[in-house]
C-alpha positions, 0 to 999 in steps of 0.5 A: 115736730122740729126733730121730725121735720129734720129727720125728713130732710135728712132722709131726703138728702141721703136719698139724693146722695144714694142716687148720685152714688148709683149714677157714679156706679153706672158711670164707672161701668160705662167708663171701664167698658169703653177704656178697658174692654173696648166695648162701645155697646156696653159703654153706651148702655151704661151711659144711658143708665148714668143719664137716667139715674142722674135724672132721678137724682135731680128729682130728689134734689128738687124735693129737698129744695121744696122742703127747704123752702117750706121752712122746715129748718133754721135759715143757717141749716137750710143754707148748709144743706142746699150747698151740700146737695149742690156740690153732691149734684155736681159730681153726677153732672161731671160723670155725665159730661165725661161720658158725653165727651168720651162717647160722642167723640169716640176718643181713642185711648192710647195704651200707654196711659190706659192704666193711669186712667183706670187708676184715676177712675178707681180713686174717684170711686174711693173719693165719693165713698168718703164723701158719702160718709162725710155727708152722713156724719154731718147728721150724726156727729159732725166732727167725724166728717173731718176724718173723711174730708182729710181722706178726700184731700189725700185721694185728690192729691194722688189723682193730681200726681197721676194726671201729671204723669199720664199727661207727660206721657201723652205728649211724648207720644209720636202721634198727631197733635189733634189726637193728643189734645182730644185725649188731654181734654178727656183727662181734664174732664176725668179729674173733675170728679175728684176736684168736685169731691174736694170742693164738697170736702172743703164745704163740709169742713167750713160747715163743721168749723162754723158749728164749733164757733 
């Protein structure tokens, strides 16, 4: 019975991860439509999909929390899983926040930094792929999660370097300061995706370390 309940929890957690993955996929389509294709209508369509899928992820999260409160697992395991789904959920929230900022303010993206922004988005996709694998490994062979957390840390470092480069380029442009600050605010929000992936990575490493004690 215990292992059956544990399996149910695992399936619920991975369902939540899958829905956050779908949220980030819709986000990526919206982001690229706006930044790369200058297609606001398509960006708006995929932004709506992002919000709708994030709502489904919230529902899945609540199902996990309800099952946790039913006492299906040991207290330490419950705490670990609740922390994991909270960190995963923050990725979906970050995606929503980025699109809200971009689309509500109709941020104009300077051509000089467009490629850098697209590269950050691409790396963010890779970071979440590694995060999915790290979470899955926790239910299989926890130590294997560390392979993926190390990759996340490397990817987050790549994003930091690109962020510094494009921010420097932005503030060298001969444009209004207000525009620079608006675009800078967008950059700061965009990099939160990999920041939050790294937060999840750090949490997983702590969980793995605690299980070894």
